[in-house]
MARVO-38993 format. One line per 5 residues: their letters; for each residue x, y, z of C-alpha. Coordinates in Angstrom, 3 decimals, padded with zeros to 6 digits. Each point is the difference from the previous one (the first is absolute). Example, Ala and Ser with C-alpha at 12.3 -4.5 7.8 and 13.67 -1.06 7.14 Angstrom:
residues 2
as> 012.300:-004.500:007.800  001.370:003.440:-000.660
//
This chain:
residues 666
mpavs> -031.330:034.278:-017.092  002.821:002.695:-000.290  003.134:-000.407:-002.662  -001.722:-003.949:-000.723  -000.235:000.555:-003.803
kftsn> 003.797:000.973:-000.084  000.948:-003.494:000.792  -002.348:-002.319:-001.072  000.285:000.294:-003.367  003.429:-002.647:-001.158
vanti> 001.616:000.741:003.466  002.067:-002.989:-000.669  001.749:002.224:-002.493  000.616:002.989:002.341  003.383:001.187:000.762
vdest> -000.070:000.440:003.505  003.548:002.366:002.125  -000.070:-001.712:003.391  001.911:003.117:000.699  -003.012:002.384:-000.457
inlky> -002.952:-002.229:001.338  000.202:-001.432:003.356  -002.676:-002.254:001.459  -000.601:002.040:003.386  -001.359:-002.664:002.497
pklen> -002.376:000.815:002.433  002.144:-000.303:003.189  -000.629:-003.525:002.198  -001.171:001.765:003.406  001.212:-003.750:001.365
adrqf> 002.162:-001.943:-002.203  000.346:-002.820:002.509  -003.767:-000.470:-000.078  -001.360:001.665:-002.970  000.904:-000.926:-004.002
rmlvl> -001.100:000.979:-003.180  -002.648:-001.573:-002.554  000.008:000.141:-003.674  -003.371:-000.073:-001.543  000.207:-001.269:-003.757
epsrd> -003.036:001.220:-001.891  -001.731:-002.370:-002.080  000.151:000.101:-004.020  -001.977:-002.294:-002.565  002.528:001.006:-002.904
fstdi> 003.518:-002.044:000.614  001.814:002.938:-001.820  -001.097:003.031:001.837  002.127:002.114:002.107  000.628:-001.143:003.428
kchih> -001.824:002.233:002.671  000.332:-000.543:004.144  000.466:001.803:002.851  001.176:-000.414:003.582  -000.544:001.213:003.432
nrsqy> 000.914:-000.873:003.684  -001.824:-002.591:002.049  000.052:-001.270:003.634  001.026:-003.656:000.462  -002.888:-000.492:001.893
pnpay> -002.702:-000.171:-000.812  000.784:-000.270:-004.176  -001.935:-000.916:-003.188  000.486:-003.458:-001.569  003.171:000.978:-002.101
ealsy> 002.563:-002.708:-001.927  003.831:000.478:000.042  002.183:-000.280:-003.566  003.306:-001.366:-000.090  001.455:000.158:-003.135
rwgdp> 003.916:000.686:-001.070  000.509:003.689:-000.401  002.339:-000.215:-003.197  001.772:001.953:-001.555  -000.048:003.494:001.895
kdttp> 000.820:001.740:-003.265  -002.589:-001.572:-002.200  -002.676:001.630:001.356  -003.586:001.083:-001.381  -002.442:002.831:001.204
icirl> -003.593:-000.913:001.751  -002.519:002.669:001.407  000.192:000.512:004.238  -002.260:002.106:002.063  001.184:000.336:003.320
teyqg> -002.889:000.631:002.587  -000.697:000.341:003.445  -002.404:-002.318:001.570  -002.756:001.537:001.863  -002.261:-002.472:001.581
eqesd> -002.271:-001.182:-002.671  001.005:002.652:-002.583  003.095:000.442:-001.906  001.034:003.626:-000.963  -000.199:-000.049:-003.948
etpyl> 001.759:003.452:-000.460  003.233:-000.927:-000.331  001.086:-000.859:-004.010  001.379:-003.085:-001.379  003.788:000.306:-001.016
pwpvt> 001.699:-002.343:-002.338  002.139:-001.641:002.139  002.771:-003.064:-001.087  -000.281:-003.102:000.994  002.494:-003.104:-001.178
rnleq> -001.601:-002.051:-003.123  -000.592:-002.778:001.997  -001.934:001.735:002.686  -002.370:002.035:-003.035  -000.582:-003.578:-001.568
alral> -001.228:-001.549:003.282  -001.994:003.217:000.868  -001.858:-000.212:-003.388  -000.598:-003.601:000.291  -001.387:000.079:003.342
rlpdr> -002.730:002.412:-000.774  -003.230:-000.899:000.656  -002.633:000.940:-002.687  -002.449:001.547:002.139  000.932:000.945:003.447
drllw> 003.433:001.245:002.068  002.610:-002.623:001.004  001.729:000.576:002.855  002.990:-000.604:000.300  003.979:000.118:001.851
vdalc> 002.772:001.144:-001.623  003.136:000.249:001.256  001.444:002.791:-002.721  -002.692:001.916:000.208  -001.546:-000.335:003.581
inqnd> 002.885:001.255:001.498  002.235:002.890:-000.862  003.352:-001.432:-001.371  001.522:003.310:000.026  -000.579:000.251:004.067
dverg> 002.324:-002.458:001.695  -001.238:000.524:003.387  -003.596:-000.815:-000.999  001.148:-002.803:-002.442  001.647:-001.395:003.252
rqvri> -003.259:000.708:002.358  -001.662:-001.690:-002.807  001.997:-003.034:-000.462  -000.282:-000.859:003.806  -003.645:-000.491:-000.733
mgqiy> -000.248:-001.764:-002.991  -000.298:-003.363:001.427  -003.058:001.150:001.505  -001.441:001.535:-003.205  000.818:-003.399:-001.758
qncvr> -001.684:-001.866:003.287  -003.060:002.122:-000.401  -000.348:-000.260:-003.779  -002.862:-002.026:-001.728  002.538:-001.446:-002.141
dllwl> 003.332:000.449:-001.594  000.299:000.362:-003.914  003.370:-001.096:-001.508  000.487:001.512:-003.253  002.044:-002.299:-002.192
gpena> -000.738:002.069:-003.106  -002.302:000.907:-002.901  -001.884:-003.043:-002.075  002.328:-002.687:-000.542  -001.474:-003.231:-002.191
qisra> 002.243:-002.188:001.579  -000.321:000.818:003.892  -003.851:000.346:-000.705  000.087:-003.985:-001.102  001.998:-000.772:002.820
mrlil> -002.445:001.631:002.356  -002.600:-002.283:-001.362  002.146:-003.099:000.037  000.774:000.589:004.046  -004.216:000.639:000.009
kiqgh> -000.262:-003.278:-001.695  002.416:-002.074:002.042  -001.559:001.715:002.776  -003.704:-000.938:-001.137  -002.762:-000.884:001.527
gesgh> -001.944:-003.885:000.596  -003.173:-000.667:-000.586  -000.731:000.260:003.278  000.889:003.903:-000.242  002.975:-000.094:002.696
kktcr> 003.153:001.370:-001.074  002.597:-003.025:-001.080  003.262:-000.012:001.228  003.206:000.176:-002.393  000.683:-003.376:001.460
smvet> -003.302:-001.157:-000.959  000.363:000.925:-003.329  002.992:-001.954:-000.477  -000.945:-003.301:001.070  -002.557:000.358:-003.147
esttf> 002.895:001.024:-002.053  -001.676:-002.263:-002.757  -002.684:002.086:-000.237  001.334:003.381:000.553  003.996:000.117:-000.905
safsd> -000.212:-001.815:-002.822  -002.376:003.125:-001.691  002.765:002.699:000.638  001.979:000.291:-002.942  003.604:001.059:-000.376
qdwdd> -001.333:003.738:-000.294  -002.004:-000.359:003.124  003.155:-000.948:002.086  002.018:002.592:-001.393  -002.851:002.787:000.730
lksli> 000.336:-001.156:003.574  003.703:000.514:000.146  -000.386:003.481:-001.129  -002.113:001.054:002.383  002.103:-002.061:002.869
lhpve> 002.917:001.917:-001.275  -001.509:003.014:-000.344  003.465:002.313:-000.038  -001.379:003.348:001.137  -001.712:-001.247:003.354
wgrvw> 001.336:-002.390:002.153  002.709:001.574:001.285  -000.940:003.283:001.112  000.724:000.888:003.635  -003.510:001.512:000.688
iiqel> -002.022:-003.127:-001.516  001.009:-001.956:003.535  -002.114:002.667:002.288  -002.823:000.019:-002.585  -000.629:-003.578:-000.636
ilspe> 000.763:-001.187:003.935  -002.150:002.792:001.441  -002.960:000.337:-002.661  -003.106:-001.969:001.087  -000.396:-000.233:-004.002
ftlvc> 002.422:-000.130:-002.641  -000.843:000.020:-003.775  002.281:-000.009:-003.220  -000.985:002.302:-002.417  001.002:-000.151:-003.658
gkdtl> -001.907:002.456:-002.090  -003.713:-001.477:000.471  000.840:-002.992:001.396  000.285:-001.311:003.592  001.422:-002.368:002.017
dwnci> -000.663:-000.898:003.561  003.492:-000.405:001.794  -001.259:-003.012:001.652  -000.328:-001.946:-003.038  003.848:000.567:-001.337
dsvle> 001.087:-000.703:003.667  -001.580:-003.402:-000.283  001.563:-000.544:-003.163  003.393:000.742:001.512  -000.821:-001.474:003.072
nnrdv> -000.421:-003.594:-001.805  003.043:000.961:-002.418  001.210:-003.503:000.341  -003.431:-001.303:-001.835  -000.780:002.843:-002.324
lkkid> 003.752:001.983:-000.772  001.647:-003.221:-000.933  -002.112:-000.325:-003.270  001.900:003.742:-000.849  002.956:-001.098:-001.888
lqgpe> 002.660:002.236:001.687  003.758:-000.277:-000.144  002.862:002.320:000.977  -000.555:003.864:001.134  -003.742:-000.701:-000.560
lgall> -000.175:-002.961:002.132  001.944:002.467:002.752  -002.421:002.481:-000.550  -002.949:-001.528:000.693  001.586:-001.743:003.569
evigk> 000.828:003.426:001.164  -003.710:001.134:-000.925  -001.179:-003.288:001.628  002.005:001.176:003.371  -001.491:003.364:-000.685
vstir> -003.299:-000.844:000.183  000.710:-002.783:002.989  001.483:002.677:001.695  -002.980:002.339:-000.134  -002.222:-003.005:000.611
tyrmp> 001.442:-000.687:003.364  000.030:003.401:001.050  -004.066:000.212:-000.951  -000.380:-002.633:003.079  -000.569:000.454:003.217
leitt> 002.253:001.865:002.332  000.121:-003.414:002.145  000.687:-001.858:-002.855  002.829:001.609:-001.730  001.875:000.808:003.375
plfsk> 002.077:-003.405:-000.139  000.306:000.592:-003.912  001.405:003.567:-000.459  001.075:002.653:001.814  -002.312:003.098:000.200
slltt> 002.751:002.142:001.563  001.773:002.813:-001.580  002.443:-002.576:-001.474  -002.684:-001.387:-002.511  001.185:003.141:-002.093
fffld> 002.855:-002.147:-000.591  -001.796:-002.875:-002.363  -001.762:002.783:-002.136  002.716:002.112:-001.091  000.707:-001.743:-003.359
weatd> -003.623:001.344:-000.994  -000.051:003.131:-002.260  -000.603:003.915:001.040  000.444:003.149:-001.360  001.005:001.138:003.194
grdkv> 002.510:-002.197:001.868  -001.302:001.037:003.430  -003.444:-001.371:-000.950  001.507:-003.586:000.301  -000.094:000.877:003.547
yavls> -002.908:001.784:000.346  -002.605:-002.093:-001.987  000.542:-002.798:002.306  -000.001:002.362:003.172  -003.763:-000.958:000.449
lttdg> 000.613:-003.896:000.364  002.220:000.252:002.396  -000.881:000.161:003.898  002.700:002.305:001.002  000.342:002.311:-003.497
kdlgv> -001.955:002.746:002.397  003.491:001.038:001.484  001.531:000.867:-003.175  -002.502:001.568:-001.971  -000.056:002.002:-003.741
dyqkt> 002.305:002.651:-000.854  000.363:000.710:-003.225  002.280:002.676:000.920  002.552:-002.363:001.326  002.759:-001.161:-002.435
mdqls> 000.522:-003.750:-000.752  002.975:000.289:002.039  -001.737:001.659:002.962  -002.702:-002.708:000.067  002.271:-002.242:-000.241
idfak> 001.328:001.042:003.271  -003.047:000.375:002.015  -001.421:-003.541:-001.479  003.248:-001.961:001.589  -000.325:002.938:003.286
tclaq> -004.023:-000.994:-000.055  000.572:-004.070:000.189  002.972:000.686:002.937  -002.238:002.341:002.328  -002.660:-003.040:-000.186
gsvri> 002.305:-002.679:001.014  000.140:-001.643:-003.579  003.922:-000.442:-000.388  -000.824:-002.290:-003.342  000.572:003.051:-001.713
lshnt> 003.779:-001.158:000.199  -001.264:-002.898:-001.872  -001.161:001.948:-002.910  003.239:001.743:-001.347  000.353:000.519:-003.424
tycva> 003.564:-000.227:-000.171  000.571:-003.527:-000.833  001.773:-000.705:-003.072  -001.444:-001.914:-003.176  001.008:-002.911:-001.873
ktqyl> 002.394:000.840:-003.422  -002.894:-001.117:-001.621  -003.086:002.021:001.211  002.125:003.147:000.185  001.020:-000.455:-003.977
kqyps> -003.902:-000.677:-000.607  -000.281:003.523:001.812  002.671:001.754:-001.144  000.931:-001.807:-003.530  003.141:002.662:-000.821
shans> 001.619:-000.635:003.382  003.018:-002.015:000.045  -001.618:-001.657:-002.964  003.494:-002.002:-000.440  001.129:-000.550:003.282
ttkqe> 001.415:-003.112:000.858  000.372:-000.090:004.042  -001.031:-002.903:001.409  -001.264:002.138:003.240  -003.748:001.042:000.323
llvpr> -000.138:003.440:-001.064  -001.175:002.638:002.411  -002.227:002.360:-000.036  001.374:003.477:000.595  -000.743:001.367:003.185
rkdwp> -001.022:003.491:000.989  002.864:001.417:001.843  -002.196:003.004:001.368  -002.475:-002.548:001.447  -000.329:-001.388:003.414
twipd> 000.280:-003.869:-000.533  -002.577:-000.667:002.417  -002.958:001.702:-001.444  -001.338:-001.561:-003.156  -000.352:002.388:-003.087
lsddi> -003.361:-000.237:-001.390  001.037:001.372:-003.237  002.228:-002.530:-001.031  -000.468:-001.023:-003.329  002.462:-003.313:-000.018
ikgak> -001.938:-002.330:002.596  -003.364:000.668:000.877  -003.254:-001.744:001.730  001.594:-003.329:000.048  -003.069:-002.273:001.012
isgls> 003.014:-001.938:002.248  002.493:002.673:001.364  002.716:-002.246:001.096  -001.527:-001.680:002.786  -003.364:001.562:000.455
vagvs> -002.787:-001.057:-002.343  -002.562:002.421:-000.765  001.123:002.105:002.938  -000.622:-003.298:002.354  003.283:-001.188:001.573
kynac> -000.379:-003.703:001.236  002.744:000.496:002.271  000.372:001.358:003.528  003.373:000.435:000.682  -000.289:002.265:002.725
gtmgs> -002.271:-002.497:002.342  -002.348:001.342:002.085  -001.022:003.337:001.755  000.875:-001.169:003.537  003.804:-000.658:-001.257
mkalq> -000.473:003.809:-001.589  -001.118:000.975:003.466  002.830:-001.472:001.893  002.798:002.109:-002.124  -002.135:003.437:000.804
viqck> 001.229:001.676:-003.137  -001.213:002.208:-002.398  000.111:-001.878:-003.625  001.108:003.496:-002.701  000.423:003.470:000.355
itpsl> 000.702:002.031:-002.810  003.062:003.080:000.210  -000.417:002.937:-001.232  001.938:-001.093:-003.017  -002.229:-002.715:-000.829
gllma> 002.490:-002.806:001.571  -001.867:-002.672:001.429  001.122:-001.382:003.700  -001.407:-003.353:-000.261  -000.071:-002.155:003.649
gifvd> 000.236:-003.465:-001.014  002.133:-003.790:000.558  003.550:-000.139:-001.542  -000.532:-003.739:-001.457  003.099:-000.424:-001.749
svalv> 002.522:001.152:-002.879  -000.178:-002.093:-003.509  003.076:-002.122:-000.702  -000.648:-001.662:-002.895  -002.082:001.046:-003.009
spitl> -000.360:-002.619:-003.022  -000.104:001.248:-003.286  -002.649:-000.056:-002.389  001.252:-000.643:-003.833  -001.551:002.267:-002.757
vsene> -003.346:-000.786:-002.035  000.571:-001.195:-003.511  -002.402:001.324:-002.431  -001.493:-003.608:-000.199  -000.332:-001.022:003.648
tprnr> -002.715:000.876:002.411  000.387:001.726:002.949  -001.480:-003.178:001.628  002.141:-001.963:-001.371  003.298:001.881:001.131
wtrda> -001.090:000.236:003.607  -000.485:-003.918:-000.367  003.504:-000.469:-001.262  001.514:002.805:002.584  -001.820:-001.791:003.292
lawap> 001.783:-003.168:-001.136  002.977:001.919:-000.230  -000.402:001.908:003.480  -000.412:-003.180:002.217  002.634:000.449:002.305
petkq> 002.382:-003.043:000.720  -001.559:-001.600:003.378  -003.182:-000.264:-002.254  001.795:-002.451:-001.936  001.121:-002.138:002.235
pnail> -000.704:-003.921:-000.106  -001.599:000.466:003.838  -001.525:003.725:-000.738  -003.107:-000.843:000.726  001.299:-000.796:003.600
qlypw> 001.804:003.491:000.564  -002.084:002.011:001.771  -000.056:004.217:-000.769  001.127:001.713:003.280  -002.400:003.001:-000.513
sdsqh> -002.952:-001.942:-000.690  -003.402:001.509:001.973  -001.012:-003.101:-000.168  001.729:-003.239:001.593  001.706:-002.785:-002.074
esvvs> -000.088:001.418:-003.289  002.682:-000.976:-002.151  002.400:002.183:-002.269  -001.815:-001.404:-003.259  -003.552:001.178:001.316
aywrt> 001.333:003.468:000.930  001.412:000.700:-003.246  -002.583:-001.048:-002.267  -002.624:001.755:002.408  002.664:003.293:-000.198
iitdr> 000.647:000.290:-003.783  -004.551:-000.023:-000.165  000.228:002.394:003.097  -002.062:-002.779:001.803  -003.427:000.858:-001.918
radkr> -002.310:-000.389:-003.066  -001.532:002.584:-001.945  -002.663:001.542:002.296  000.833:-002.387:003.531  002.871:-000.939:002.078
lnaed> 001.000:-004.034:-000.264  -001.941:-002.116:001.870  000.621:-003.357:001.625  -001.183:-001.878:-003.234  002.582:002.243:-002.205
lrqhn> 002.303:-001.181:002.419  -000.200:-003.583:-000.554  -000.117:000.610:-003.901  003.017:001.316:-000.544  001.164:-002.446:-002.739
wyadi> 000.041:002.241:-002.836  003.625:001.393:001.889  001.473:-003.805:-001.112  -002.145:000.085:-003.290  001.918:003.019:-001.488
segsd> 003.041:-001.621:000.042  -001.315:-002.753:-002.291  -001.387:002.826:-002.269  -003.489:000.048:001.187  -002.443:003.469:000.512
ipeen> -000.426:001.846:002.885  -003.315:001.716:001.087  -000.737:003.324:-001.589  -000.282:001.847:003.496  003.431:-001.229:001.053
tllvg> 001.761:002.071:-002.351  -001.417:003.410:001.291  003.505:001.351:000.791  001.424:-000.215:-003.203  002.925:002.365:-000.220
wrfgk> 000.457:-000.274:003.834  003.034:-002.336:001.438  000.930:-002.548:002.655  002.064:001.148:002.636  001.602:-000.461:003.253
taagm> 000.902:001.994:003.250  003.303:000.116:001.909  -001.624:-002.436:002.612  -001.255:-002.179:-002.661  -004.068:000.950:-000.278
ycmlp> -001.311:-000.451:-003.560  -001.670:002.696:-001.663  -001.155:001.468:-003.408  001.113:002.899:-000.840  -000.838:003.077:-002.658
pqskv> 002.079:-000.234:-003.141  001.941:003.172:001.048  001.423:-001.472:003.619  003.455:-000.020:000.630  002.453:-001.889:002.642
gdtic> -000.014:001.842:003.114  -003.643:001.613:-000.485  -001.713:000.394:003.309  -003.124:-002.533:001.024  -002.651:001.757:002.032
vplgg> -003.426:-000.640:001.381  -001.363:003.484:000.805  -002.303:000.444:003.294  -004.005:-000.373:-001.819  001.520:-001.725:-003.137
qvpll> -001.761:-003.523:-001.714  003.762:-000.566:-001.616  003.549:000.583:000.219  001.768:002.988:-001.916  003.270:-000.257:-001.536
lrsrn> 002.247:003.274:000.686  003.097:001.671:-001.595  002.811:002.112:002.148  000.071:003.422:-001.990  003.708:000.354:-001.401
gndel> 001.375:-002.636:002.501  -001.874:002.325:003.221  -001.451:-002.142:002.596  -002.709:002.841:001.243  -001.470:000.179:-002.890
yelig> -001.649:-002.388:-002.254  -001.687:-000.213:-003.615  -002.935:-002.520:-000.517  000.344:-002.664:-002.578  -003.282:-001.809:000.480
evyvh> -001.482:-002.760:001.716  001.590:-003.163:000.690  -001.461:-003.645:001.232  002.388:-001.667:002.692  -001.474:-003.317:000.915
gvmdg> -000.667:-000.339:003.598  -000.800:003.109:000.852  -003.167:001.190:-002.123  -002.200:-001.405:003.152  001.372:002.488:002.601
mgmlr> 003.131:-001.957:001.623  002.132:002.206:-001.275  -002.071:002.672:002.374  -000.200:-002.902:002.839  003.866:-000.674:-000.402
avanm> 000.468:003.954:000.589  -002.498:000.374:002.463  001.638:-003.127:001.987  003.879:001.568:-000.504  -001.387:003.137:001.697
srmlq> -001.537:-001.502:002.657  002.701:-001.287:001.185  002.244:003.105:-000.131  -003.028:001.577:002.468  000.355:-002.826:002.162
adpnh> 003.668:000.209:000.585  -000.185:004.073:000.259  -003.769:001.132:000.510  000.495:003.364:001.007  000.844:001.121:-003.581
dyehm> -002.474:001.450:-002.618  -000.543:-001.505:-003.522  002.155:002.160:-001.992  003.187:-000.825:002.257  -001.227:-003.674:000.024
atrlr> -000.148:000.004:-003.614  003.496:001.847:-000.272  001.338:-002.177:002.167  -001.425:-003.153:-001.527  001.159:001.087:-003.573
dqtmg> 003.453:000.633:000.979  000.729:-003.340:001.935  -001.571:-002.042:-003.031  000.924:001.896:-002.708  000.413:-003.077:-003.130
tqfym> -002.487:-001.919:001.779  -003.472:000.256:-000.709  -003.958:001.155:001.701  001.103:003.249:001.525  -002.222:002.948:-000.074
qtfhi> 001.862:003.114:-002.072  -001.407:003.212:-001.076  000.424:000.498:-003.924  000.850:003.120:-001.685  -001.590:-000.216:-003.428
v> 000.815:002.735:-002.629
//
């Protein structure tokens, strides 16, 4: 093997000049079907230099291989390994090319060293080495098929780092919790809890600290790429040095966290970190379920992206590209690393609208945040501010308000995005498709200047925006919400006969203003579902909180929002930055109403502010009223087309509610 000896002696100390040594990857004949394999050569001596060779492979047929998942780490902290690039020639491989020292991140070098087998090659797929990272075109085409690469591997290996005594003990502890009964059948975590006297009593405080160190392992759970790695791989194994643990074992512990994790004494930030890990693992568990099971729980459209924007990626564009393989419509967007983040955000929004998903407008990320959240992330800003108003996040002045800025560093990946939970809304403000077809209009059109012409129903204008009090250091947002909910109650709900006074805009008969108010401030839902008949019968908490009783946690989902009224008296919940005079509309095809604001007093141009809950409009009644208004106009003058009727209806009913309008959003 030519030139091997030059690098096999103490290669780790070789200083590599990347400008003079370049890996000349063999060209992939079809980068949409081919990918490269890394052959990790064996060694019985842990300390010897790492040698491997890389060659091209077609997806079908392919040999059994494993995928390696790891955190890249500091790109400047590198160490060289010996790599040889070969052309694959049927059963033979060309060995004419020399080994070259090539720098890899230290974390990858440690992983490859630990994964070497003593007596045979190990076939791996490693993204940093199997993809030419200097070729954006190839990189994009390979990322498109990464979902298939993970699906076809034998297993995925999640590298947690070199040998760690505490992690090793934690892995053994989980295996003990997952132990086997006398019959040889694997016990469940829950069954072990039931025999706590003989099992958990033997665990020391050190045992539980070890378990905590694994569950809260800081370097892996936030990686955005781990999403598709965990979800698509047939098997998933955690690796720490020479220790391994099957993913299903740790997943079972986290799934039964009420039984086991209560044994771990966590408070403050650690508790928050634990809950975040449990939430992420729960998300992954759900996505691993069959499509027919997960569809009611999670959206698998492009909007899934918003659920993962707070996960970590070296390249911000990967927060979109890493989840495309999990979506049912991601192919229309594609992967292109020659796009800037702004270009990707624009194309993302255009793709969603082209697929008829106006829900993209509900994920506008220019919302404001509460002062405490803002100061937590930007402590040097406004540190001495004494204003009682919410602090608004600065909005990009050069950015269309209807296009979510996917690079936004302030609000990312909200699991509850306004009125949507995990990308799925429980509302249907636009009503049935039959109602939409009766209107015979195009939902949206994008102008050359990136304006959005959106067809929708004018609902009403905002006439009242209730104030929100400032959060004190010793007060939780939940306590503030409870106090504000009592203060916001409109006068008619406080009258002696309030329970008999009807709410005129209800979509059901005989609803009192009291019922309409409490349903409004909790947006007529629990965390994961709309209120049902039983929920509506049990609303005593509204009367109880005035006497100091607590309220269910799910009733504070929209902390930071505020109660309001429209000009016609409709009850609504508004995002924090709402103002009197803002316009409420329902976009055609939309599930929730939107809040718009005229730009600089120009009634022809609007800015998108966010979502809004309007009681009595969330299940299609606004659409039905608009269709009824239009039908009356057509009966009176059947020879005019829709656009003429819409204009006439708007002119004749300006100041009232429920007419069709095209909104120009900039």
